C-alpha positions as CSV (number, residue, x, y, z in Angstrom):
1,X,98.6,-43.7,-43.7
2,X,99.3,-47.4,-43.0
3,X,100.1,-48.5,-39.5
4,X,99.7,-51.4,-37.1
5,X,97.9,-50.8,-33.8
6,X,99.5,-51.9,-30.6
7,X,103.1,-51.5,-31.8
8,X,105.6,-48.7,-31.2
9,X,105.9,-48.2,-34.9
10,X,102.1,-47.9,-35.3
11,X,101.9,-45.2,-32.6
12,X,104.8,-43.3,-34.1
13,X,102.9,-43.3,-37.4
14,X,100.0,-41.4,-36.0
15,X,97.6,-44.1,-34.9
16,X,97.3,-42.7,-31.4
17,X,94.2,-40.7,-32.4
18,X,90.6,-41.2,-31.2
19,X,88.2,-42.6,-33.8
20,X,85.1,-40.7,-34.9
21,X,86.4,-37.4,-33.7
22,X,85.1,-35.5,-36.7
23,X,82.6,-33.1,-35.3
24,X,82.8,-29.4,-34.4
25,X,81.1,-28.3,-31.2
26,X,80.9,-25.0,-29.2
27,X,81.4,-24.9,-25.5
28,X,79.4,-22.1,-24.0
29,X,80.1,-20.9,-20.5
30,X,78.5,-18.1,-18.5
31,X,81.3,-15.9,-17.1
32,X,81.4,-12.9,-14.8
33,X,83.3,-9.8,-16.0
34,X,84.5,-8.0,-12.9
35,X,85.7,-4.9,-14.6
36,X,82.2,-4.2,-16.2
37,X,80.3,-6.0,-13.4
38,X,78.3,-8.0,-16.0
39,X,77.8,-11.5,-17.1
40,X,78.5,-12.7,-20.6
41,X,78.5,-16.0,-22.5
42,X,82.0,-17.1,-23.7
43,X,81.9,-19.4,-26.8
44,X,84.8,-21.7,-27.5
45,X,84.7,-23.7,-30.8
46,X,86.3,-27.1,-30.6
47,X,87.1,-29.1,-33.7
48,X,87.8,-32.8,-33.8
49,X,85.5,-34.1,-31.1
50,X,83.2,-37.2,-30.9
51,X,79.4,-36.4,-30.6
52,X,76.8,-39.0,-30.0
53,X,73.2,-38.3,-29.4
54,X,70.3,-40.7,-28.8
55,X,66.6,-40.7,-27.7
56,X,66.1,-42.4,-24.4
57,X,62.8,-43.5,-22.8
58,X,62.5,-43.3,-19.0
59,X,59.6,-44.4,-16.8
60,X,58.5,-42.5,-13.7
61,X,55.4,-42.2,-11.6
62,X,53.6,-40.2,-14.4
63,X,54.4,-42.8,-17.1
64,X,56.9,-42.9,-19.9
65,X,58.9,-39.9,-21.0
66,X,61.3,-39.3,-23.9
67,X,64.5,-37.4,-23.5
68,X,67.6,-36.8,-25.7
69,X,70.8,-38.1,-24.2
70,X,74.2,-36.8,-25.4
71,X,77.8,-38.1,-25.0
72,X,80.7,-36.1,-26.2
73,X,84.4,-37.0,-26.1
74,X,86.8,-34.1,-26.3
75,X,90.4,-35.1,-26.9
76,X,92.7,-33.7,-24.2
77,X,94.9,-31.9,-26.8
78,X,91.9,-30.2,-28.3
79,X,90.7,-28.8,-24.9
80,X,94.3,-27.9,-24.0
81,X,94.8,-26.0,-27.3
82,X,91.6,-24.1,-26.7
83,X,92.4,-23.3,-23.1
84,X,89.2,-24.8,-21.7
85,X,88.3,-27.6,-19.3
86,X,84.7,-28.7,-19.6
87,X,82.7,-28.4,-16.3
88,X,79.2,-29.1,-15.1
89,X,76.8,-26.4,-16.1
90,X,78.5,-25.5,-19.4
91,X,76.5,-25.9,-22.6
92,X,77.7,-27.8,-25.6
93,X,76.1,-27.3,-29.0
94,X,76.8,-29.1,-32.3
95,X,78.4,-26.7,-34.8
96,X,80.4,-23.5,-34.5
97,X,78.7,-20.6,-32.7
98,X,80.5,-17.2,-32.7
99,X,78.6,-15.5,-30.0
100,X,75.6,-15.8,-27.7
101,X,74.0,-12.9,-25.8
102,X,71.3,-15.0,-24.1
103,X,70.7,-18.8,-23.7
104,X,67.6,-18.6,-25.9
105,X,70.1,-17.9,-28.8
106,X,71.3,-21.5,-28.8
107,X,67.8,-23.1,-29.1
108,X,68.4,-23.3,-32.9
109,X,71.2,-25.8,-32.3
110,X,71.3,-29.4,-31.1
111,X,72.8,-29.2,-27.7
112,X,72.7,-29.8,-24.0
113,X,73.7,-28.6,-20.6
114,X,76.7,-30.6,-19.3
115,X,75.6,-32.8,-16.3
116,X,78.6,-35.1,-15.9
117,X,82.3,-34.6,-16.7
118,X,84.8,-37.5,-16.6
119,X,88.6,-36.9,-16.7
120,X,90.0,-39.6,-18.9
121,X,93.4,-38.0,-19.5
122,X,95.4,-41.2,-18.9
123,X,96.4,-44.0,-21.1
124,X,96.4,-44.0,-24.9
125,X,93.3,-42.0,-25.9
126,X,93.3,-39.1,-23.4
127,X,90.1,-37.2,-23.4
128,X,87.3,-35.5,-21.5
129,X,84.0,-37.3,-21.5
130,X,80.9,-35.1,-21.0
131,X,77.3,-36.0,-21.1
132,X,73.9,-34.5,-20.5
133,X,70.3,-34.3,-21.7
């Protein structure tokens, strides 16, 4: 695929895609089932997202502390096709997870609880930006 960015012809050729969206993640959400009066974990696999993780050092009254920090960008079309909107309190893990019966089940995966969600569904590269530790 050959195209020129910033031109109408370039966008028509398919250049309107976010770079580095080559990861698969699973969004895990605790849901309440009214019919059965129970809670369950719903897993939604999302292909074609950007995953970035780093180790961060923070300083507090007790000294220095290391923490993982994650930033994930989910293209709007990917979220729309899956029928989900990320929200605070969801969990995101790297890789495809078919089912979870308890939160301890996801400890084998790199992942985090979503702390912030930014709606960037405007402009050229429409996406949801989520982050957490």
